[in-house]
DRENDO-1510 file (C-alpha; in Angstrom, 1 decimal, always signed):
<recs>
REC; n; res; u; v; w
REC; 1; UNK; +22.1; +15.6; -17.8 .
REC; 2; UNK; +23.7; +17.4; -14.4 .
REC; 3; UNK; +21.4; +20.3; -14.8 .
REC; 4; UNK; +18.4; +19.0; -15.8 .
REC; 5; UNK; +18.7; +16.5; -12.8 .
REC; 6; UNK; +19.2; +19.6; -10.5 .
REC; 7; UNK; +16.2; +20.9; -12.1 .
REC; 8; UNK; +13.6; +17.7; -12.0 .
REC; 9; UNK; +14.4; +18.0; -8.1 .
REC; 10; UNK; +14.2; +21.4; -8.1 .
REC; 11; UNK; +10.8; +21.3; -9.1 .
REC; 12; UNK; +9.5; +18.3; -7.6 .
REC; 13; UNK; +10.9; +19.9; -3.9 .
REC; 14; UNK; +8.5; +22.7; -4.2 .
REC; 15; UNK; +5.9; +21.2; -5.6 .
REC; 16; UNK; +6.7; +18.1; -2.7 .
REC; 17; UNK; +6.3; +21.0; -0.1 .
REC; 18; UNK; +3.4; +23.1; -1.2 .
REC; 19; UNK; +1.2; +19.9; -1.3 .
REC; 20; UNK; +3.2; +18.9; +2.2 .
REC; 21; UNK; +2.1; +22.2; +3.8 .
REC; 22; UNK; -1.6; +21.4; +2.3 .
REC; 23; UNK; -2.4; +18.0; +3.6 .
REC; 24; UNK; -1.0; +18.8; +6.6 .
REC; 25; UNK; -0.6; +22.6; +7.7 .
REC; 26; UNK; +2.5; +24.2; +9.1 .
REC; 27; UNK; +0.7; +22.5; +12.8 .
REC; 28; UNK; +0.9; +19.2; +11.6 .
REC; 29; UNK; +3.9; +19.3; +9.4 .
REC; 30; UNK; +5.7; +20.4; +12.9 .
REC; 31; UNK; +8.2; +17.5; +14.1 .
REC; 32; UNK; +7.2; +18.3; +17.6 .
REC; 33; UNK; +3.8; +18.2; +17.2 .
REC; 34; UNK; +2.0; +14.9; +17.9 .
REC; 35; UNK; -1.3; +15.6; +18.6 .
REC; 36; UNK; -2.6; +15.1; +15.3 .
REC; 37; UNK; -1.6; +10.8; +15.3 .
REC; 38; UNK; -4.9; +10.0; +17.5 .
REC; 39; UNK; -7.5; +8.2; +14.6 .
REC; 40; UNK; -8.2; +4.8; +14.1 .
REC; 41; UNK; -4.8; +2.6; +13.3 .
REC; 42; UNK; -2.3; +6.0; +14.2 .
REC; 43; UNK; -3.5; +6.2; +17.5 .
REC; 44; UNK; -0.5; +3.4; +18.1 .
REC; 45; UNK; +2.1; +5.2; +16.2 .
REC; 46; UNK; +3.3; +7.8; +19.3 .
REC; 47; UNK; +2.6; +5.1; +22.0 .
REC; 48; UNK; +4.6; +2.9; +20.1 .
REC; 49; UNK; +7.6; +5.2; +19.0 .
REC; 50; UNK; +7.8; +6.4; +22.9 .
REC; 51; UNK; +8.1; +3.4; +23.8 .
REC; 52; UNK; +10.2; +1.7; +21.7 .
REC; 53; UNK; +12.7; +5.0; +21.7 .
REC; 54; UNK; +13.0; +4.3; +25.8 .
REC; 55; UNK; +13.8; +1.2; +25.9 .
REC; 56; UNK; +17.0; +0.0; +26.1 .
REC; 57; UNK; +18.8; -1.6; +22.9 .
REC; 58; UNK; +17.2; -5.1; +22.1 .
REC; 59; UNK; +18.2; -8.4; +19.9 .
REC; 60; UNK; +16.7; -8.5; +17.9 .
REC; 61; UNK; +16.7; -4.8; +17.3 .
REC; 62; UNK; +12.7; -4.7; +16.5 .
REC; 63; UNK; +11.7; -6.2; +19.6 .
REC; 64; UNK; +8.9; -3.7; +21.7 .
REC; 65; UNK; +7.9; -6.2; +24.7 .
REC; 66; UNK; +6.9; -2.9; +26.9 .
REC; 67; UNK; +4.3; -2.5; +24.4 .
REC; 68; UNK; +2.8; -5.6; +24.8 .
REC; 69; UNK; +3.3; -7.2; +27.8 .
REC; 70; UNK; +3.5; -11.2; +28.3 .
REC; 71; UNK; +2.2; -11.0; +24.0 .
REC; 72; UNK; +4.6; -10.1; +22.4 .
REC; 73; UNK; +5.3; -7.5; +19.6 .
REC; 74; UNK; +8.1; -5.5; +17.4 .
REC; 75; UNK; +8.2; -1.9; +15.7 .
REC; 76; UNK; +7.1; -4.1; +12.8 .
REC; 77; UNK; +3.2; -5.0; +14.1 .
REC; 78; UNK; +3.4; -1.2; +15.6 .
REC; 79; UNK; +3.3; -0.2; +11.9 .
REC; 80; UNK; +6.1; +2.4; +12.6 .
REC; 81; UNK; +8.2; +2.5; +9.7 .
REC; 82; UNK; +11.1; +0.7; +11.5 .
REC; 83; UNK; +13.6; +2.1; +8.8 .
REC; 84; UNK; +12.9; +5.2; +10.3 .
REC; 85; UNK; +12.5; +4.1; +14.3 .
REC; 86; UNK; +15.5; +2.8; +14.0 .
REC; 87; UNK; +17.7; +5.7; +12.9 .
REC; 88; UNK; +15.8; +8.3; +15.0 .
REC; 89; UNK; +16.5; +5.7; +18.5 .
REC; 90; UNK; +19.7; +6.1; +17.6 .
REC; 91; UNK; +19.9; +10.2; +17.9 .
REC; 92; UNK; +17.6; +10.3; +20.5 .
REC; 93; UNK; +19.4; +11.8; +23.0 .
REC; 94; UNK; +19.6; +14.9; +20.8 .
REC; 95; UNK; +15.5; +14.5; +20.4 .
REC; 96; UNK; +12.5; +16.6; +21.9 .
REC; 97; UNK; +10.5; +15.0; +24.4 .
REC; 98; UNK; +7.7; +15.0; +22.0 .
REC; 99; UNK; +9.6; +14.5; +18.6 .
REC; 100; UNK; +7.4; +12.6; +16.0 .
REC; 101; UNK; +8.8; +11.5; +12.5 .
REC; 102; UNK; +6.2; +10.9; +10.5 .
REC; 103; UNK; +5.4; +14.2; +9.4 .
REC; 104; UNK; +9.0; +13.8; +7.8 .
REC; 105; UNK; +8.4; +10.4; +6.3 .
REC; 106; UNK; +4.9; +11.9; +4.3 .
REC; 107; UNK; +7.3; +14.2; +2.9 .
REC; 108; UNK; +9.4; +12.1; +2.0 .
REC; 109; UNK; +6.8; +9.9; +0.4 .
REC; 110; UNK; +5.5; +13.0; -1.4 .
REC; 111; UNK; +8.8; +13.4; -3.2 .
REC; 112; UNK; +9.7; +10.1; -3.7 .
REC; 113; UNK; +6.3; +9.8; -5.5 .
REC; 114; UNK; +7.3; +12.5; -7.5 .
REC; 115; UNK; +10.4; +11.9; -8.6 .
REC; 116; UNK; +10.0; +8.2; -9.5 .
REC; 117; UNK; +7.3; +9.1; -11.7 .
REC; 118; UNK; +9.3; +11.8; -13.0 .
REC; 119; UNK; +12.0; +9.8; -14.2 .
REC; 120; UNK; +9.9; +6.8; -15.5 .
REC; 121; UNK; +8.1; +9.0; -18.1 .
REC; 122; UNK; +10.9; +11.0; -19.0 .
REC; 123; UNK; +12.7; +7.9; -19.9 .
REC; 124; UNK; +9.8; +7.1; -22.6 .
REC; 125; UNK; +9.2; +10.9; -23.5 .
REC; 126; UNK; +12.5; +12.4; -23.1 .
REC; 127; UNK; +10.6; +15.7; -22.1 .
REC; 128; UNK; +10.9; +17.4; -18.9 .
REC; 129; UNK; +7.9; +19.6; -19.0 .
REC; 130; UNK; +5.7; +16.7; -20.0 .
REC; 131; UNK; +7.1; +14.7; -17.6 .
REC; 132; UNK; +7.0; +17.1; -14.7 .
REC; 133; UNK; +3.3; +17.9; -15.3 .
REC; 134; UNK; +2.9; +13.8; -15.6 .
REC; 135; UNK; +4.3; +13.0; -12.1 .
REC; 136; UNK; +1.6; +15.5; -10.7 .
REC; 137; UNK; -0.8; +13.1; -11.0 .
REC; 138; UNK; +1.1; +10.6; -9.0 .
REC; 139; UNK; +1.3; +12.9; -6.2 .
REC; 140; UNK; -2.1; +14.2; -6.3 .
REC; 141; UNK; -3.5; +10.4; -6.3 .
REC; 142; UNK; -6.3; +9.4; -4.5 .
REC; 143; UNK; -5.2; +6.1; -3.2 .
REC; 144; UNK; -1.9; +7.3; -2.3 .
REC; 145; UNK; -3.2; +10.5; -0.2 .
REC; 146; UNK; -6.1; +8.2; +0.9 .
REC; 147; UNK; -3.6; +5.7; +2.7 .
REC; 148; UNK; -1.1; +8.7; +4.2 .
REC; 149; UNK; -4.5; +9.4; +6.1 .
REC; 150; UNK; -4.7; +5.7; +7.5 .
REC; 151; UNK; -1.4; +4.3; +7.0 .
REC; 152; UNK; +1.5; +6.5; +6.9 .
REC; 153; UNK; +3.9; +3.6; +6.1 .
REC; 154; UNK; +1.8; +1.9; +3.8 .
REC; 155; UNK; +1.8; +4.8; +1.8 .
REC; 156; UNK; +5.0; +4.6; +0.4 .
REC; 157; UNK; +4.0; +3.8; -2.9 .
REC; 158; UNK; +7.5; +5.2; -4.7 .
REC; 159; UNK; +8.5; +2.0; -3.3 .
REC; 160; UNK; +5.8; -0.1; -6.0 .
REC; 161; UNK; +7.3; +2.9; -8.5 .
REC; 162; UNK; +10.8; +1.7; -8.1 .
REC; 163; UNK; +10.0; -1.7; -8.4 .
REC; 164; UNK; +8.5; -0.7; -11.9 .
REC; 165; UNK; +11.5; +2.0; -12.7 .
REC; 166; UNK; +13.8; -0.6; -12.0 .
REC; 167; UNK; +12.4; -2.9; -14.2 .
REC; 168; UNK; +13.1; -0.2; -17.1 .
REC; 169; UNK; +16.3; +0.0; -16.5 .
REC; 170; UNK; +19.1; -1.8; -19.3 .
REC; 171; UNK; +21.4; -2.9; -16.6 .
REC; 172; UNK; +22.4; -6.3; -14.3 .
REC; 173; UNK; +18.7; -6.0; -12.1 .
REC; 174; UNK; +18.9; -8.4; -9.3 .
REC; 175; UNK; +21.0; -6.1; -6.8 .
REC; 176; UNK; +18.7; -3.2; -7.5 .
REC; 177; UNK; +16.0; -5.7; -7.1 .
REC; 178; UNK; +17.1; -7.2; -4.0 .
REC; 179; UNK; +18.0; -3.8; -2.2 .
REC; 180; UNK; +13.9; -2.7; -3.3 .
REC; 181; UNK; +12.5; -5.8; -1.5 .
REC; 182; UNK; +14.8; -5.3; +1.6 .
REC; 183; UNK; +14.1; -1.6; +1.3 .
REC; 184; UNK; +10.4; -2.3; +2.0 .
REC; 185; UNK; +10.6; -4.8; +4.4 .
REC; 186; UNK; +11.8; -2.0; +6.7 .
REC; 187; UNK; +9.1; -0.2; +5.8 .
REC; 188; UNK; +5.7; -2.0; +5.5 .
REC; 189; UNK; +5.4; -5.6; +4.8 .
REC; 190; UNK; +2.4; -5.3; +2.3 .
REC; 191; UNK; +4.2; -3.4; -0.9 .
REC; 192; UNK; +6.7; -6.1; +0.4 .
REC; 193; UNK; +4.1; -9.0; -1.0 .
REC; 194; UNK; +3.7; -6.7; -3.9 .
REC; 195; UNK; +7.4; -5.7; -5.1 .
REC; 196; UNK; +8.1; -9.5; -4.8 .
REC; 197; UNK; +5.8; -10.5; -7.3 .
REC; 198; UNK; +6.5; -8.4; -9.8 .
REC; 199; UNK; +10.3; -9.2; -9.3 .
REC; 200; UNK; +9.3; -13.2; -10.1 .
REC; 201; UNK; +7.0; -11.7; -13.2 .
REC; 202; UNK; +10.1; -10.3; -14.5 .
REC; 203; UNK; +12.3; -13.1; -13.4 .
REC; 204; UNK; +9.8; -16.2; -14.9 .
REC; 205; UNK; +11.7; -15.6; -18.0 .
REC; 206; UNK; +15.0; -16.9; -17.0 .
REC; 207; UNK; +13.2; -20.5; -16.1 .
REC; 208; UNK; +12.4; -20.8; -20.1 .
REC; 209; UNK; +16.1; -20.6; -20.5 .
REC; 210; UNK; +18.0; -23.6; -19.8 .
REC; 211; UNK; +21.5; -21.7; -19.4 .
REC; 212; UNK; +19.9; -19.3; -16.5 .
REC; 213; UNK; +18.2; -21.8; -14.4 .
REC; 214; UNK; +20.4; -22.5; -12.0 .
REC; 215; UNK; +20.9; -18.8; -11.9 .
REC; 216; UNK; +17.4; -18.6; -10.9 .
REC; 217; UNK; +17.0; -20.4; -8.1 .
REC; 218; UNK; +20.3; -19.4; -6.5 .
REC; 219; UNK; +19.4; -15.6; -6.6 .
REC; 220; UNK; +15.9; -16.9; -5.1 .
REC; 221; UNK; +17.6; -18.9; -2.0 .
REC; 222; UNK; +19.9; -15.7; -1.5 .
REC; 223; UNK; +17.0; -13.7; -1.3 .
REC; 224; UNK; +15.3; -15.7; +0.6 .
REC; 225; UNK; +18.1; -15.7; +3.1 .
REC; 226; UNK; +18.5; -12.2; +2.9 .
REC; 227; UNK; +14.8; -11.3; +3.7 .
REC; 228; UNK; +14.1; -13.5; +6.5 .
REC; 229; UNK; +17.5; -12.2; +8.1 .
REC; 230; UNK; +16.3; -8.8; +8.0 .
REC; 231; UNK; +12.9; -9.6; +9.1 .
REC; 232; UNK; +14.1; -11.5; +12.0 .
REC; 233; UNK; +16.3; -8.7; +13.4 .
REC; 234; UNK; +13.3; -5.7; +12.9 .
REC; 235; UNK; +11.1; -8.3; +14.8 .
REC; 236; UNK; +8.7; -10.2; +12.2 .
REC; 237; UNK; +8.8; -13.7; +14.8 .
REC; 238; UNK; +8.4; -12.0; +17.7 .
REC; 239; UNK; +4.7; -13.6; +17.4 .
REC; 240; UNK; +3.9; -17.0; +16.4 .
REC; 241; UNK; +3.8; -17.2; +12.7 .
REC; 242; UNK; +0.3; -18.3; +12.7 .
REC; 243; UNK; -0.8; -15.2; +14.6 .
REC; 244; UNK; +0.7; -13.6; +11.6 .
REC; 245; UNK; -1.8; -15.1; +9.0 .
REC; 246; UNK; -4.2; -12.9; +9.1 .
REC; 247; UNK; -8.1; -13.0; +8.0 .
REC; 248; UNK; -9.7; -11.3; +5.6 .
REC; 249; UNK; -8.3; -12.3; +2.2 .
REC; 250; UNK; -11.7; -12.5; +0.1 .
REC; 251; UNK; -13.0; -9.7; +2.6 .
REC; 252; UNK; -10.8; -6.9; +1.9 .
REC; 253; UNK; -10.9; -7.1; -1.9 .
REC; 254; UNK; -11.3; -5.1; -5.0 .
REC; 255; UNK; -14.6; -4.4; -5.9 .
REC; 256; UNK; -15.2; -4.0; -9.8 .
REC; 257; UNK; -16.8; -0.4; -9.8 .
REC; 258; UNK; -13.8; +0.6; -7.6 .
REC; 259; UNK; -11.8; +2.2; -10.5 .
REC; 260; UNK; -15.2; +4.4; -10.7 .
REC; 261; UNK; -16.5; +4.5; -7.7 .
REC; 262; UNK; -15.2; +7.8; -6.0 .
REC; 263; UNK; -16.4; +6.8; -2.3 .
REC; 264; UNK; -14.1; +5.8; +0.1 .
REC; 265; UNK; -14.2; +5.4; +3.8 .
REC; 266; UNK; -11.8; +6.9; +5.9 .
REC; 267; UNK; -11.5; +7.4; +9.6 .
REC; 268; UNK; -15.2; +6.5; +10.0 .
REC; 269; UNK; -16.3; +8.8; +7.4 .
REC; 270; UNK; -17.9; +8.3; +4.2 .
REC; 271; UNK; -15.7; +10.2; +1.6 .
REC; 272; UNK; -16.6; +11.1; -2.3 .
REC; 273; UNK; -13.7; +11.9; -4.6 .
REC; 274; UNK; -15.7; +13.0; -6.7 .
REC; 275; UNK; -17.2; +16.5; -7.7 .
REC; 276; UNK; -19.1; +15.0; -10.9 .
REC; 277; UNK; -19.7; +11.1; -10.5 .
REC; 278; UNK; -22.1; +9.5; -7.9 .
REC; 279; UNK; -20.5; +7.1; -5.4 .
REC; 280; UNK; -21.4; +3.5; -5.4 .
REC; 281; UNK; -22.4; +1.1; -2.8 .
REC; 282; UNK; -19.5; -2.1; -1.8 .
REC; 283; UNK; -19.4; -4.6; +0.5 .
REC; 284; UNK; -18.1; -3.0; +4.1 .
REC; 285; UNK; -14.1; -4.5; +3.8 .
REC; 286; UNK; -13.8; -3.6; -0.4 .
REC; 287; UNK; -12.7; -0.1; +1.0 .
REC; 288; UNK; -9.2; -1.4; +1.1 .
REC; 289; UNK; -9.4; -1.9; -2.5 .
REC; 290; UNK; -10.6; +2.0; -3.1 .
REC; 291; UNK; -9.0; +3.0; -6.7 .
REC; 292; UNK; -11.2; +6.1; -8.1 .
REC; 293; UNK; -8.9; +6.9; -11.4 .
REC; 294; UNK; -10.4; +10.4; -11.3 .
REC; 295; UNK; -11.9; +11.7; -14.8 .
REC; 296; UNK; -8.7; +12.1; -16.3 .
REC; 297; UNK; -7.6; +9.1; -15.0 .
REC; 298; UNK; -11.1; +7.0; -16.7 .
REC; 299; UNK; -9.5; +8.1; -19.7 .
REC; 300; UNK; -6.1; +6.9; -19.2 .
REC; 301; UNK; -7.6; +3.5; -18.8 .
REC; 302; UNK; -9.3; +3.8; -22.2 .
REC; 303; UNK; -5.9; +4.5; -23.4 .
REC; 304; UNK; -4.6; +1.8; -21.3 .
REC; 305; UNK; -7.3; -0.9; -22.8 .
REC; 306; UNK; -6.6; +0.4; -26.8 .
REC; 307; UNK; -2.9; +0.4; -25.9 .
REC; 308; UNK; -3.5; -3.7; -26.5 .
REC; 309; UNK; -4.4; -3.2; -30.2 .
REC; 310; UNK; -2.5; -0.1; -31.4 .
REC; 311; UNK; +1.3; +0.3; -32.7 .
REC; 312; UNK; +1.6; +3.4; -31.1 .
REC; 313; UNK; +0.8; +2.4; -27.3 .
REC; 314; UNK; +1.5; +4.2; -23.5 .
REC; 315; UNK; +3.0; +0.7; -22.2 .
REC; 316; UNK; +6.5; +0.9; -20.5 .
REC; 317; UNK; +7.1; -2.5; -20.9 .
REC; 318; UNK; +5.9; -5.3; -24.1 .
REC; 319; UNK; +2.3; -6.1; -24.4 .
REC; 320; UNK; +2.5; -9.7; -22.9 .
REC; 321; UNK; +4.2; -8.3; -19.9 .
REC; 322; UNK; +1.7; -5.6; -18.8 .
REC; 323; UNK; -1.2; -8.1; -19.4 .
REC; 324; UNK; +0.5; -11.1; -17.2 .
REC; 325; UNK; +0.5; -8.4; -14.3 .
REC; 326; UNK; -2.5; -7.1; -14.6 .
REC; 327; UNK; -4.2; -10.8; -14.9 .
REC; 328; UNK; -2.1; -11.8; -11.7 .
REC; 329; UNK; -2.5; -8.4; -9.5 .
REC; 330; UNK; -6.1; -8.7; -10.3 .
REC; 331; UNK; -7.0; -12.0; -9.9 .
REC; 332; UNK; -5.1; -11.6; -6.2 .
REC; 333; UNK; -7.0; -8.4; -5.7 .
REC; 334; UNK; -10.8; -9.9; -6.8 .
REC; 335; UNK; -10.2; -13.1; -4.7 .
REC; 336; UNK; -12.3; -15.6; -4.9 .
REC; 337; UNK; -15.0; -13.4; -4.6 .
REC; 338; UNK; -15.5; -11.4; -7.3 .
REC; 339; UNK; -18.0; -8.4; -6.4 .
REC; 340; UNK; -19.8; -5.8; -8.7 .
REC; 341; UNK; -20.9; -2.8; -6.2 .
REC; 342; UNK; -22.7; -5.1; -4.0 .
REC; 343; UNK; -23.7; -7.9; -6.1 .
REC; 344; UNK; -21.6; -10.9; -5.9 .
REC; 345; UNK; -21.0; -11.9; -9.5 .
REC; 346; UNK; -18.3; -15.0; -9.1 .
REC; 347; UNK; -17.9; -17.0; -5.8 .
REC; 348; UNK; -16.1; -20.9; -5.1 .
REC; 349; UNK; -14.3; -22.5; -2.3 .
REC; 350; UNK; -10.8; -22.4; -2.0 .
REC; 351; UNK; -8.4; -25.2; +0.0 .
REC; 352; UNK; -7.1; -24.6; +3.4 .
REC; 353; UNK; -3.7; -25.0; +3.2 .
REC; 354; UNK; -4.4; -22.3; -0.2 .
REC; 355; UNK; -6.6; -19.9; +1.3 .
REC; 356; UNK; -3.9; -19.8; +4.6 .
REC; 357; UNK; -1.1; -19.3; +2.8 .
REC; 358; UNK; -3.4; -15.7; +1.0 .
REC; 359; UNK; -4.2; -15.2; +4.2 .
REC; 360; UNK; -0.7; -13.6; +3.6 .
REC; 361; UNK; -1.7; -11.1; +1.7 .
REC; 362; UNK; -5.1; -10.5; +3.8 .
REC; 363; UNK; -5.9; -7.0; +2.2 .
REC; 364; UNK; -5.9; -8.0; -1.0 .
REC; 365; UNK; -7.5; -5.2; -2.4 .
REC; 366; UNK; -4.5; -3.3; -1.9 .
REC; 367; UNK; -3.5; -5.4; -4.6 .
REC; 368; UNK; -4.6; -3.6; -7.3 .
REC; 369; UNK; -2.0; -0.7; -7.1 .
REC; 370; UNK; +0.3; -1.9; -9.6 .
REC; 371; UNK; -2.2; -1.4; -11.9 .
REC; 372; UNK; -3.5; +1.7; -11.1 .
REC; 373; UNK; +0.1; +3.0; -12.3 .
REC; 374; UNK; +0.7; +1.1; -14.7 .
REC; 375; UNK; -2.6; +2.8; -16.0 .
REC; 376; UNK; -1.4; +6.3; -15.6 .
REC; 377; UNK; +2.0; +5.6; -16.9 .
REC; 378; UNK; +0.3; +4.2; -20.0 .
REC; 379; UNK; -2.3; +7.0; -20.3 .
REC; 380; UNK; +0.3; +9.8; -20.1 .
REC; 381; UNK; +3.0; +7.9; -22.5 .
REC; 382; UNK; +0.0; +6.9; -24.7 .
REC; 383; UNK; -0.5; +10.8; -25.6 .
REC; 384; UNK; +3.0; +11.8; -25.5 .
REC; 385; UNK; +3.3; +8.9; -28.9 .
REC; 386; UNK; +0.3; +10.1; -30.6 .
REC; 387; UNK; +0.3; +13.9; -30.8 .
REC; 388; UNK; +2.7; +16.9; -31.1 .
REC; 389; UNK; +5.1; +17.5; -27.9 .
REC; 390; UNK; +3.4; +20.5; -28.3 .
REC; 391; UNK; -0.2; +19.6; -28.3 .
REC; 392; UNK; +0.7; +16.7; -25.5 .
REC; 393; UNK; +1.7; +18.9; -23.6 .
REC; 394; UNK; -1.4; +21.0; -23.7 .
REC; 395; UNK; -3.5; +18.3; -23.9 .
REC; 396; UNK; -1.6; +16.8; -20.4 .
REC; 397; UNK; -1.8; +20.3; -18.6 .
REC; 398; UNK; -6.0; +20.2; -19.8 .
REC; 399; UNK; -6.2; +16.8; -18.4 .
REC; 400; UNK; -4.5; +17.5; -14.5 .
REC; 401; UNK; -6.9; +20.7; -14.4 .
REC; 402; UNK; -9.7; +18.6; -15.2 .
REC; 403; UNK; -8.3; +16.0; -12.6 .
REC; 404; UNK; -7.7; +18.4; -9.8 .
REC; 405; UNK; -11.2; +19.9; -10.5 .
REC; 406; UNK; -13.1; +16.1; -9.9 .
REC; 407; UNK; -10.9; +15.3; -7.1 .
REC; 408; UNK; -11.5; +18.6; -5.4 .
REC; 409; UNK; -14.0; +17.3; -2.9 .
REC; 410; UNK; -11.4; +14.5; -1.9 .
REC; 411; UNK; -8.8; +17.1; -1.6 .
REC; 412; UNK; -11.0; +19.2; +0.7 .
REC; 413; UNK; -11.0; +16.1; +3.2 .
REC; 414; UNK; -7.7; +16.5; +3.3 .
REC; 415; UNK; -7.0; +20.1; +3.7 .
REC; 416; UNK; -5.0; +21.3; +6.4 .
REC; 417; UNK; -4.7; +18.4; +8.6 .
REC; 418; UNK; -8.3; +18.0; +8.9 .
REC; 419; UNK; -8.7; +14.5; +7.8 .
REC; 420; UNK; -6.7; +13.8; +11.5 .
REC; 421; UNK; -9.2; +16.3; +13.6 .
REC; 422; UNK; -9.5; +14.4; +16.8 .
REC; 423; UNK; -11.2; +15.3; +20.2 .
REC; 424; UNK; -9.2; +14.4; +23.4 .
REC; 425; UNK; -11.7; +12.0; +25.4 .
REC; 426; UNK; -9.4; +11.7; +29.0 .
REC; 427; UNK; -10.7; +14.3; +30.7 .
REC; 428; UNK; -11.2; +13.0; +34.1 .
REC; 429; UNK; -8.2; +14.0; +36.8 .
REC; 430; UNK; -7.0; +10.7; +37.0 .
REC; 431; UNK; -5.5; +10.1; +34.0 .
REC; 432; UNK; -2.8; +13.5; +34.8 .
REC; 433; UNK; -2.9; +11.3; +39.0 .
REC; 434; UNK; -2.1; +8.1; +37.5 .
REC; 435; UNK; +1.5; +8.7; +35.6 .
REC; 436; UNK; +3.1; +10.2; +39.3 .
REC; 437; UNK; +1.8; +6.9; +41.1 .
REC; 438; UNK; +2.5; +4.2; +38.9 .
REC; 439; UNK; +4.9; +3.0; +36.1 .
REC; 440; UNK; +2.9; +0.0; +34.7 .
REC; 441; UNK; -0.9; +0.1; +33.1 .
REC; 442; UNK; -2.8; -3.0; +32.3 .
REC; 443; UNK; -6.2; -4.0; +31.2 .
REC; 444; UNK; -8.1; -6.3; +33.2 .
REC; 445; UNK; -9.9; -7.8; +30.2 .
REC; 446; UNK; -8.2; -8.1; +27.0 .
REC; 447; UNK; -9.6; -7.1; +23.7 .
REC; 448; UNK; -8.6; -6.3; +20.6 .
REC; 449; UNK; -9.4; -2.6; +19.4 .
REC; 450; UNK; -10.8; -2.3; +22.6 .
REC; 451; UNK; -12.6; +1.4; +23.5 .
REC; 452; UNK; -9.9; +2.0; +26.0 .
REC; 453; UNK; -7.4; +1.8; +23.8 .
REC; 454; UNK; -9.2; +3.8; +21.4 .
REC; 455; UNK; -10.3; +6.7; +24.3 .
REC; 456; UNK; -5.8; +7.2; +24.9 .
REC; 457; UNK; -4.1; +7.7; +21.9 .
REC; 458; UNK; -0.2; +9.4; +22.5 .
REC; 459; UNK; -1.4; +9.0; +26.5 .
REC; 460; UNK; +0.6; +6.1; +27.6 .
REC; 461; UNK; +3.7; +6.7; +25.8 .
REC; 462; UNK; +3.5; +10.3; +26.2 .
REC; 463; UNK; +3.7; +10.1; +29.9 .
REC; 464; UNK; +6.7; +7.4; +30.0 .
REC; 465; UNK; +5.0; +4.7; +31.6 .
REC; 466; UNK; +7.2; +1.3; +31.5 .
REC; 467; UNK; +5.6; -1.3; +30.4 .
REC; 468; UNK; +1.6; -1.8; +29.4 .
REC; 469; UNK; -0.7; -4.5; +27.7 .
REC; 470; UNK; -3.1; -1.9; +26.4 .
REC; 471; UNK; -2.1; -1.8; +22.7 .
</recs>
C-alpha cells in the first residue's frame, strides 16, 4: 500500500508539473515574475499582496487598511489567498522584492485536483492505472482551468473534491469536515458555501435520529463559533455586513445549456472550448455558470442519468443522496430565473429577506460545480463496473483522447500563459517620477472598477507606496 501511495504521488506530481508548465510556461511559472498578474480580477493580486507584506502585523491578522484608505479592506476581499498571504508574510525578509506565490498555488491546486480525484476513483475501482487515467479528466476540466484564468483562489476546486472524499470514508467525519470548512475560509468563501452545504446534506439524517439530534446542534454551534472566529481573524468583518451581501443572485446563474455549451467569456474574450460543438448564446452574467463537460463528459452525463435506473451504477454515494445533492445545488445554481440559452423559461419573485440571504451566494452559477464533478466520477466508475478491467482501461483512455481533442481550442487559449497577456498602458514619464516624491496615492473621484484602476495593475504595490484608495 505504501509503495502504491508513493507511486501515485510521483505519477501525479509529474503530470501536474507537465500541465503547470504547459499552462504558465517557464516565464510566468517563475515565483519572482509578477508581470502576468494584470488582467481583470488578477489586477489587484500583487498590489494587495505587496501592501499586506510591507505593512506591520495588525489585529485582526488579515486587516488591510492601507489598501483602501477610509473604506476598509482585508486580505479576504482582496482575494489574495489569505492562507498563503499570512504564511509568506511571516518570511517576507527572505523573499525577493517582486515575489508572488500565485504560480505556486496554481501548481498545488493542479496536483491536489488530480490526487484527490485519483483517491476517490481508486476507492471504488481498486485499480491504479484506471484511477490515474480518470484523474487526468479532473486536471483538464474546463471549469477548473477556466477559473485559473480568472480567479486563482476560486480555482481551488480540490476543496470540493476533498469534501466529497471525506464523505466516502468509513470513519468519524465531523472533525475532517470541520477542518475542510476552516481551510476553505482561508482560501475563498464561495468554496466555503459549497462545502458547508455538502456538509449539512450529509448531516441532515442525524435530525431524523432522536439520539443524535442534540449532537447535531452541538456540532453546528461549535462549527459556527470556530468559523466566525476564523473569519474575524482573517478580516471578514472589516467591512459592514450589508456590504458583504453582493448583488447578482439570479444574474450570475447557471444556464440549462451550460453542460453542452463550449462558449465562455474570459478576460473580455469569447472562447470556445470545443472543436466540434457549436457555441450557444446565454445572458451576459451566465459566464459564472460555465460548465462545459466536453464530448466524453457528455457521455458521462448520460451514464450519470442512467445510473439512477440500473443496479451497476457509478455513484459514489447512495442514489437518494446523489439525487438530493443534485436537486439542492441545481436549484441554487439556476436561481429563480431559469434560462435555456437566451430564453427565459421560468421566473418568479423572491421575498426580500430570502433574496438578501441568497446574496451571500451571489454568483450562483458556481453552485453547479459539485454536480459537475459527480458526473465525472459517476461516468468513470460506471464504465469500470460494466466492463472488464482491461476493456475499461482501453475505453477510458480512448475517451480521454477524445476529451483532449475536443477541448483543444480551450487549451490553446491557456497555453504558455496566453490568457494573461497584457500590454502596460502606463507609458508617461510621470509614473516613474511619482514614487520618488509621494508616499500616498489617492483618487479625486472614487469609482468601482474604474479605468484608472485597470490602467495601473501592480504599479502601486511594486513602487512601495504606503497608502491608497485606488483598489
